[in-house]
Every structure is written in structure tokens, then in C-alpha cells.
C-alpha positions in Angstrom: 58.7 51.7 -61.9 55.2 50.4 -61.7 53.8 48.5 -58.7 53.1 45.5 -60.9 56.9 45.2 -61.5 57.6 45.4 -57.8 55.0 42.7 -57.1 56.6 40.6 -59.9 59.9 40.8 -58.1 58.8 40.3 -54.5 55.8 38.0 -55.1 52.1 38.6 -54.8 51.4 36.5 -51.7 49.2 38.4 -49.2 48.8 37.3 -45.6 45.2 37.8 -44.5 43.1 37.3 -41.5 39.4 37.3 -41.0 37.4 39.9 -39.1 36.2 37.3 -36.6 39.7 36.0 -35.7 41.1 37.1 -32.4 43.9 39.7 -32.0 45.9 36.9 -30.4 45.7 34.9 -33.7 46.8 38.0 -35.6 49.8 38.6 -33.3 50.9 35.0 -33.8 50.5 35.2 -37.5 52.5 38.5 -37.7 55.2 37.0 -35.6 55.4 33.7 -37.4 55.6 35.3 -40.8 57.9 38.2 -39.7 55.6 40.8 -41.3 54.1 44.1 -40.2 50.5 44.0 -41.3 47.7 41.7 -42.3 44.9 42.3 -44.8 41.6 41.8 -43.1 38.9 40.0 -45.1 35.2 39.5 -44.2 33.4 36.2 -44.5 32.8 36.7 -48.2 36.5 37.2 -48.9 36.2 41.0 -49.4 38.9 43.3 -48.2 37.5 45.3 -45.3 40.6 46.6 -43.4 44.3 46.3 -42.6 45.7 45.4 -39.2 49.2 46.6 -38.5 51.6 46.3 -35.6 50.9 49.9 -34.9 47.1 49.2 -34.6 47.9 46.5 -32.1 50.2 48.6 -30.0 47.7 51.5 -29.8 44.9 49.1 -28.9 47.0 47.4 -26.3 47.5 50.7 -24.6 43.7 51.3 -24.5 42.5 47.8 -23.6 45.4 46.0 -21.9 45.8 42.3 -21.9 42.1 41.7 -22.7 42.9 42.9 -26.2 44.2 39.5 -27.2 40.7 38.0 -26.9 39.0 40.7 -28.9 38.1 40.2 -32.6 40.3 41.7 -35.3 37.4 43.8 -36.6 37.4 45.7 -33.3 40.8 47.2 -33.8 41.6 47.0 -37.5 41.8 50.1 -39.7 38.7 50.0 -41.9 39.8 53.1 -43.8 42.0 51.3 -46.3 44.2 53.2 -48.7 45.0 51.1 -51.7 47.0 51.4 -54.9 46.8 49.7 -58.3 49.3 47.7 -60.3 49.8 50.5 -62.8 50.6 53.1 -60.2 54.2 54.4 -60.0 56.3 53.6 -57.0 57.0 57.3 -56.3 53.2 58.0 -56.3 52.6 55.2 -53.9 55.3 56.5 -51.6 53.5 59.8 -51.6 50.2 58.1 -50.7 51.8 56.3 -47.8 53.3 59.6 -46.5 50.0 61.5 -46.8 47.9 58.7 -45.2 50.6 57.8 -42.6 50.6 54.1 -43.5 53.3 51.6 -44.2 51.4 49.0 -46.1 49.1 49.3 -49.1 47.0 46.5 -50.6 47.2 46.4 -54.4 43.8 46.1 -56.1 43.2 45.5 -59.7 39.5 46.1 -60.6 38.6 45.3 -57.0 40.6 42.1 -56.9 43.5 41.8 -54.3 46.7 41.4 -56.3 49.3 41.8 -53.5 50.5 44.2 -50.9 53.5 46.6 -50.9 55.2 48.0 -47.9 57.3 51.1 -47.5 60.3 48.7 -47.2 59.5 47.3 -50.6 59.4 50.8 -52.1 62.6 51.9 -50.4 64.4 48.8 -51.5 63.3 49.4 -55.1 64.4 53.0 -54.9 67.9 52.1 -53.6 68.3 49.5 -56.3 67.3 52.1 -58.9 69.8 54.6 -57.5 72.6 52.0 -57.4 71.9 51.1 -61.0 72.1 54.8 -62.0 75.4 55.1 -60.2 76.8 52.1 -61.9 75.8 53.4 -65.3 77.5 56.8 -64.5 80.7 55.0 -63.4 80.8 53.0 -66.6 80.4 56.1 -68.6 83.3 57.7 -66.9 85.7 54.7 -67.1 88.3 54.9 -69.8 
């Protein structure tokens, strides 16, 4: 299955935060939305990073409580791995494994189209396997 199909099923909404926003604001947004990462945008609306729960935990260990007052750009991951809507889900899972990330923004000709998480891809894979099992059961039924 292609990433575009997964986005069609789950929706293409992307939660973003600005580089100049505080880590405190990011923590509240992650908590409020029950998500694990935010796409970081600069003042021109260009994707410049991803901020994940993991980034916050590592930075908290380094900076302590003062972290909450720092700007997102100070702790975000600027080395963003992305995928495209035409990429296959299994290829994207491989990308996530190689780059050790759990969230990938989806870009189409530089435009942000959505975001996929490892959870989205695992859910898709489980549904795919369940569907295959059902087909096999139906074939065996008299």
C-alpha cells in the first residue's frame, strides 16, 4: 500500500509548532493532542525539523527544568527524514528503522501533505495480514 492511501484513511492533518515557540508550549500541545511528535515550521511556513517526545526527554536530561523556557529550535531534530505519497509502506518502515525515527513527514514536491507514524504503518500491516487470513479462511471453507 502507498503512503497516500494510509493518509487518506487516517487523515492528512499535521500538528505543527514554530521554531520560536517554547518547549513548554510543545509539551502542552503533544499532551493535549495525544501525539508523539510535532512538525517544526519556520516563520515562512517551511518544514525545518521534527520535535518528538524522545527529543524532549533527552534535552530534559541535559538541561533540567530550564528546558521548558527554551525555544523549540534549540532541541528539535533538524535532520528530517521524509517520505512521499507514492512511497510504499514497507519502504517507509525500512526508512524509519534505518534512521531510528518513529514519525515521517510526507512531502509532495516540497509541500507538507501529512505525517505517518510507525503506529500508522503497523496498524496498516496488521489490517493487511488480517485481510489475507480472512481470504484464506474463505477459500478453505466448504
